[in-house]
N, C-alpha and C positions, 0 to 999 in steps of 0.2 A: 421557600423553593431550595432543593439541593440537588447536587450533582449525584448523577447515578450512571452506572455502566448500562448502555441500552443493547450493545452488541459486542461480541469476541469474536476475533477470527485468528487462526494462526496456519502458517503455511511454510512446507520444508521444499526446497529445490535442489538437487543434484547439480552442482556446478558443472560438472564436465557435459551434462545434457545441454545445458546454455551454453557451454563453449562450442559443442558440435552444431548447435542451431548458429551461432554466431560465424562459425567457419563456412558452413552452407549458404545462408543466405542472410547475412547480417545486416545490410541495409533495409531488406523488407520487413525482417524482424523488429529492427530498431524502429524505423518509423512508425509501425504499426503499435507498439508497445511503450515506447518512452517518448517524452516529452524533449524539446529540442534542449531544455536545461539539464534535463537526466543525461542524455546524450553527452552532453559537453562534459559533465561530472564523471561518466563512466569511462569516457575515451582518456580523461586526463589522467587516468591511473595508470600504475606500469602494467598491470593484468584487469582488463575490464571486467571479463567473466564474473568474478564474484559479485563484483558490486552490480551487474545487470542481474544476476541472480537474487540478489537481495532485494531489489527493487521490484522484480517480477513477484516475489514472495510477498511483498509488502502489499502489493496491488491484489493478489491473490486473497490475503488474509483480511484486508479492507472490505472486499466484496462480501466475504464470509461475515464479517461484524455487520454489514448492511443488510445482509440477509437476501441479497440480489442474485451473486454470481453474474455472469454477463448476459442478464435478460435484462427486461423493463428498458430497453433503449441506451443500456449503459457500454461505455467503450473503455479501452485501457487507458488512452490518454486524458480521460476525464479524472484520472487518480494520480497526484505527482509527489515525488518524493523529494524533498529539500533537505540538504546537509550543508550547513555551515560550518566551517571550521571552529573546534573546540565545542559545537553544540550538538544535541541530540536530533536525530533526525526527525522531520514533521511530514504530516501527510497533507495535503491541500486537494479538497475535492472542487470539480468544476462541474458545469452543466448538470445532466441528468442525476449524475452521482450526489452533488450538492443538494439538488431538490428532495431526493429521498432520504436523505440524512437528515435534512431539515423537516420532513415531513413525519419522520420518526421522533423527532424533540432532540437529534444530534446537533450538538455545537462544535465538536472536535472530535479528531481521531488521535488518541495516544499510539505512537509507534515505537516499537522496539526492534531492531534488526541485527543480525549477527551475521559471519560466514567463518567458518573453518574447516581445514582439510576438505572434504569432498561435499559438504553442505552449506546452503544458506537458508537463514530461516527468517521469519517475522510474526511478530504478534501485533495485532491491531486492537483497541477497543474504542468503540462509539461512545462518546460521553456526551450527557445532554443534562438538560434541567428539567426536574420534575418536581411537581409540587410535594411538599413533605408527605403528605397522606398517601399520595401514589408510591412513593420510595420506601414506605414501612412494609415489612415482611407481614403476610397475613397467617 
């Protein structure tokens, strides 16, 4: 068995767009998209908008890596970004998202987040185990 990339996703979010959403209907958006842990992390930052935007991009990128979008019974809160001090961010899948990933052979999501200036961006890779003969190019 060897590890292989099962799916890749990338997403770019304009931070000012998220800031506008937070200004207009923050609680509704936050409750719909972020977990309690994600909300606490973002609110602990001096400017929450870039961190919310990065998490939104991470969720979009992961849904692309899964190949589902918001179809198949998936919802935003089934994807959760964790960020421990001094550690890279991680993506935890719950519920339907986790079941879909496992059905595709996925065992983890590698995640990269960045925000600078007006944009936040995320890249997600669904990694799984495949038999060596399945992983070889044909």
